[in-house]
C-alpha positions in Angstrom: 124.8 117.7 71.0 125.0 119.7 67.0 122.5 122.4 66.3 120.2 121.6 69.2 116.1 122.8 69.1 114.6 123.3 72.5 111.5 121.2 72.8 108.9 124.1 73.2 106.2 123.4 76.1 102.5 123.1 74.2 101.1 126.0 73.1 98.4 125.7 76.0 100.8 124.8 78.2 98.2 121.5 79.2 99.6 119.0 81.7 96.6 116.9 82.5 96.7 113.8 85.2 93.7 111.2 84.5 93.1 108.4 87.1 90.5 106.5 85.3 88.0 104.0 86.1 86.3 101.4 84.5 82.2 102.2 84.9 81.3 98.6 83.9 82.1 95.9 85.5 85.2 93.8 83.9 88.4 92.4 84.7 90.7 95.0 83.0 92.0 97.2 86.2 92.4 100.7 84.6 96.0 102.3 84.9 96.3 106.3 85.1 98.3 108.3 83.4 99.1 112.1 82.6 99.5 113.9 79.3 102.3 116.6 78.1 102.6 117.4 74.5 105.8 118.9 73.5 106.3 120.6 70.0 110.5 120.0 68.8 109.8 121.1 65.4 107.1 123.5 63.8 107.3 124.7 60.4 105.0 126.2 58.0 105.2 126.3 54.4 102.8 126.2 51.4 104.6 123.7 49.8 104.9 121.2 52.6 104.2 119.9 55.5 106.0 117.8 58.0 104.7 114.3 58.2 104.8 110.7 59.6 106.9 111.4 62.8 107.3 108.4 64.3 110.0 107.6 67.2 112.1 104.6 68.3 114.4 104.4 71.6 117.3 103.3 71.7 118.2 101.8 75.5 121.3 103.2 76.9 122.6 105.4 74.0 121.7 108.7 75.6 123.1 110.9 78.7 123.6 109.2 81.6 123.1 105.5 80.1 119.6 106.7 79.6 117.5 106.3 75.8 118.7 107.7 72.7 115.5 108.5 70.7 115.6 108.7 66.9 112.5 110.6 65.5 112.0 109.9 61.4 109.9 112.2 59.1 109.3 113.3 55.9 108.0 115.9 54.0 104.8 115.7 52.4 104.7 118.0 49.4 101.9 119.2 47.4 100.6 116.2 45.2 98.6 113.6 47.6 100.8 111.4 49.0 103.9 112.9 47.5 106.8 112.8 50.1 109.9 113.6 50.3 113.1 111.2 51.4 113.3 110.6 55.0 114.7 113.1 57.3 115.7 111.9 61.2 116.2 113.7 64.2 118.0 112.6 67.4 117.5 113.4 71.2 120.2 111.7 73.5 118.0 113.8 76.7 114.8 112.2 76.0 113.1 115.1 74.1 114.9 118.0 76.0 116.5 118.8 73.0 116.7 117.8 69.3 118.7 117.9 66.6 117.4 119.7 63.2 116.0 117.4 60.8 118.7 115.5 58.6 118.1 114.1 55.3 121.1 111.6 55.1 121.7 110.8 51.4 121.2 107.4 52.0 117.0 107.4 52.6 116.4 110.2 50.0 114.8 109.3 46.9 116.6 106.8 44.1 116.3 107.3 40.8 114.7 104.5 38.4 115.2 106.4 35.0 114.7 110.1 33.6 110.7 109.6 34.6 110.6 107.3 37.8 111.7 108.6 41.6 111.8 105.8 43.7 111.2 106.6 47.4 110.5 105.5 50.8 107.3 106.3 52.9 105.1 105.9 55.7 108.2 104.2 57.5 108.3 103.2 61.3 111.4 102.8 63.5 112.1 100.3 65.8 114.9 99.0 67.7 116.9 95.7 67.5 118.6 94.1 70.3 119.8 91.2 69.0 121.8 93.2 66.1 122.5 96.7 67.8 120.8 98.3 64.7 117.9 100.5 64.6 115.4 99.1 61.7 113.4 101.2 59.7 110.3 99.7 57.7 108.0 101.4 55.3 107.2 100.7 51.7 108.8 101.4 48.4 106.8 103.6 46.1 107.8 105.0 42.3 107.1 108.4 41.4 106.1 110.1 38.2 108.0 113.5 37.5 104.5 115.1 38.7 104.4 113.1 41.7 101.5 110.8 40.7 102.2 107.4 42.1 102.8 104.5 39.4 101.7 101.4 40.4 101.5 99.5 37.1 104.5 97.0 37.5 105.1 94.3 39.7 106.7 95.9 43.1 105.2 99.4 42.4 104.8 98.9 46.1 107.6 96.7 48.1 108.5 96.2 51.8 112.2 98.7 52.3 114.3 99.1 55.0 117.0 100.6 56.3 119.5 100.5 59.5 120.9 102.9 61.5 124.1 102.4 63.4 123.5 104.3 67.2 127.2 104.2 67.7 128.4 106.1 63.9 125.1 108.1 63.2 125.5 106.0 59.9 122.3 105.0 58.3 122.3 102.1 55.5 120.7 102.3 52.1 117.6 101.5 51.4 116.9 98.1 51.0 113.7 95.9 49.5 112.3 92.5 51.0 112.8 89.9 48.5 108.9 88.1 48.3 107.2 85.5 46.1 104.2 85.8 43.7 105.1 89.2 42.6 102.9 88.6 39.5 100.0 87.6 41.9 98.8 88.5 45.7 101.8 90.3 46.1 101.9 92.9 43.1 102.0 95.6 45.7 103.0 94.8 49.0 103.1 97.4 51.7 104.3 97.5 55.2 103.1 101.6 55.4 102.5 103.0 58.9 102.4 99.6 60.4 103.4 98.9 63.8 105.9 95.4 64.0 107.5 93.6 66.4 110.8 91.7 67.0 110.3 88.3 68.8 113.0 87.1 71.5 114.9 84.8 68.7 115.3 87.9 66.9 113.1 87.5 64.0 110.5 89.9 63.1 106.9 90.1 63.3 105.9 92.8 60.0 102.0 93.3 59.3 101.1 94.7 55.5 98.7 95.2 52.8 98.5 93.8 49.6 96.7 93.2 46.5 97.7 91.6 42.9 97.5 93.3 39.5 93.6 93.6 39.1 90.9 95.0 41.9 90.9 97.7 44.2 90.7 95.6 47.7 94.1 95.0 49.9 94.1 92.0 52.3 96.2 92.3 55.4 98.9 89.8 56.6 101.9 89.1 59.1 105.1 88.1 57.2 107.4 86.5 59.8 111.3 87.9 58.7 114.8 87.1 59.4 116.9 89.9 59.9 121.1 89.1 60.6 121.9 92.6 61.6 121.8 93.8 57.3 119.5 91.9 55.5 115.9 90.4 56.2 114.7 87.3 54.6 111.2 86.6 54.6 110.4 82.9 56.1 106.2 82.3 55.9 103.9 85.0 56.2 100.3 84.2 57.9 96.8 84.4 56.9 95.1 86.8 55.2 92.6 89.1 56.5 90.1 90.8 54.1 86.6 92.4 53.2 84.7 93.8 50.6 84.8 97.3 49.8 86.6 100.5 51.7 89.6 99.4 50.0 89.6 95.9 51.9 91.9 96.2 55.0 94.9 98.3 55.1 97.3 99.5 58.0 97.6 96.8 60.6 99.5 97.2 63.4 100.6 94.8 65.7 101.0 94.3 69.4 101.8 91.8 72.3 100.4 91.4 75.9 100.3 89.3 78.3 101.4 86.3 75.8 98.8 87.3 73.0 99.1 89.4 69.7 96.8 92.0 69.5 96.0 93.3 65.2 94.1 96.6 64.7 92.7 97.4 61.0 91.6 100.0 58.8 88.6 100.3 56.2 87.4 103.0 54.9 84.2 102.8 56.5 85.4 101.0 59.9 87.8 100.1 62.0 88.4 96.6 63.1 90.3 94.1 65.6 91.4 90.7 65.8 93.7 88.3 68.2 96.4 85.7 67.5 98.0 82.5 69.3 101.0 83.0 67.3 101.2 86.6 65.7 100.7 85.2 62.5 97.4 83.2 62.0 94.5 85.5 63.4 90.6 85.3 64.1 88.1 86.6 62.6 88.3 90.3 62.8 85.3 92.6 64.7 84.7 95.9 64.3 85.8 98.6 67.4 83.7 99.2 69.8 83.1 101.2 73.4 82.5 98.9 76.5 79.1 100.4 76.9 78.1 98.5 73.1 78.4 101.9 71.0 80.5 102.0 67.8 84.5 103.1 68.5 83.4 106.1 65.1 87.5 105.3 63.7 86.9 105.2 60.0 89.2 105.5 57.1 92.5 106.2 59.0 95.0 104.1 61.4 95.5 103.9 65.0 98.3 102.7 66.8 98.9 100.4 70.4 100.4 101.4 73.1 101.6 98.2 75.6 102.2 98.8 79.4 103.1 95.9 81.9 99.6 97.1 83.9 97.4 97.2 80.4 96.7 97.4 76.4 96.2 101.2 75.0 94.7 102.2 71.7 95.3 105.6 69.8 93.0 106.5 67.1 90.6 109.3 65.8 86.9 109.5 65.8 83.9 110.8 64.8 81.4 112.4 67.6 84.1 115.0 69.0 82.6 118.4 68.1 85.3 117.9 64.9 82.5 117.9 61.9 85.2 120.4 60.9 87.9 118.8 60.4 89.0 116.3 57.0 87.5 112.1 58.1 87.5 113.5 62.2 91.4 113.4 61.8 91.5 115.7 64.7 91.6 114.9 68.2 94.1 112.3 68.7 92.6 110.3 71.5 94.1 107.4 73.5 92.2 105.0 75.7 92.5 101.8 77.4 91.4 98.6 75.7 89.6 95.3 77.6 92.1 92.0 76.0 89.4 89.7 76.9 86.5 91.7 74.8 88.3 93.5 72.9 86.3 96.7 73.5 88.1 100.5 74.2 87.1 101.4 78.1 85.4 104.7 77.2 85.6 106.1 80.6 89.3 105.6 80.3 89.7 107.8 77.0 91.2 111.0 76.9 92.5 113.7 74.4 96.5 113.1 73.7 96.7 115.7 70.6 93.7 118.6 70.7 92.4 119.9 67.4 93.5 122.7 65.9 91.5 123.5 62.9 93.8 120.7 61.1 94.0 117.4 60.6 96.4 115.0 62.5 98.5 113.3 59.8 99.9 109.2 60.1 101.4 108.9 63.8 103.4 106.7 65.3 103.2 105.2 69.6 106.1 103.5 71.0 107.3 103.1 75.1 110.3 105.3 75.6 111.1 104.4 78.7 110.2 102.7 81.9 108.2 106.1 82.9 106.7 107.3 79.5 105.3 106.4 76.4 105.3 108.8 73.3 102.7 109.5 70.7 104.0 111.2 67.8 101.8 113.1 65.2 102.1 116.3 62.9 99.4 118.9 62.1 98.4 118.5 58.2 98.4 122.2 57.0 100.4 123.5 53.6 100.0 127.6 54.6 102.7 130.6 55.4 99.9 131.5 58.0 98.2 129.3 60.9 94.6 128.5 61.0 92.2 130.3 63.2 92.1 127.4 65.6 95.9 127.9 66.0 97.5 124.8 64.1 100.5 126.1 63.1 102.6 122.7 61.3 103.2 121.8 64.7 105.2 118.4 64.9 104.4 117.0 68.7 105.6 114.2 71.1 102.6 113.4 73.0 104.2 112.0 76.2 101.8 109.5 78.2 103.1 109.7 81.6 102.3 106.4 83.8 101.2 106.3 86.9 102.9 102.4 87.2 106.7 101.6 86.0 106.2 100.2 82.1 108.2 96.8 82.9 107.7 95.9 79.2 110.3 99.1 78.2 113.0 98.7 75.9 
């Protein structure tokens, strides 16, 4: 492997076993797991921090027939939401060693004009078994020379995608999904920080949020797309999910568990969940709650799913964890099992996946890597040449969720 970076053991050396049991009567059987944190990359700079780390496993492409793992990430520059091109790291030994971050020219900024750069951010990679390609899906956006996002023209946000060939290690250039109604409801359309799915027939279900040329509130929907190995084509859209205030509903993430689809949703003031029989048409949403009837306390940030054959899990941040010093309470990062019938988080199963070390944890990812483990990937948001007194030092985390039972749904 070129340029290996040894995955460091987590700074506190924690490997914690959780044998969880629900205190309330429920049909959900709790699943035990352990948590182990690795740090494949750590860098402190006053000019940037690594952001948006998200992983995807490529079955059979690693050592001894195991999976290879691609971790996409990019630099958050000093201006708000100003991102570099997309870099990636690769591990062929399930995270024991990693290549250094590489920024392929195909995934770097594109120049629209002397005054406008095109970038793609909020990317989520995923394996597409039907074509043997990894697909990276994110949001195209336009930057001014000072890093300001330009949303004054149709397509200022747009669904972008690129593919990776594990045999050659080559990426394609960014392409953009053609959508109708660019002057109307799809004036801005962003599949940003979402979890998307591949159906058994190879078509994609891609959550996104969108809005017209006026107003501040977004609605969320799911796009059903065909992918032929090179091009994504929109087939149909699901119903729109929205609310008034708090920028509406954004950053939807989709999971399928036991024949039903689950969508978790972000609003400035809270977090919501809804379900669907077909992945396109969803019931009215409801606020995320604990099983004891109390509010989950997640707000103005994303949540993501971990799906195991024996249970459905949610990763999230929340209030009420002695974290008032953290911007939007974005640390620590929790994981807990969900009761899929009642649509509540089982409080007794809650565990800290990535701790609070004095800095917010940025936009994160969650995925299955093997039958034995799933990963939550995140990075500390700190633009400084010195670490935070509580320990934050610009670490990129791989939080390994080590399951007590094999995950039959793993790729």
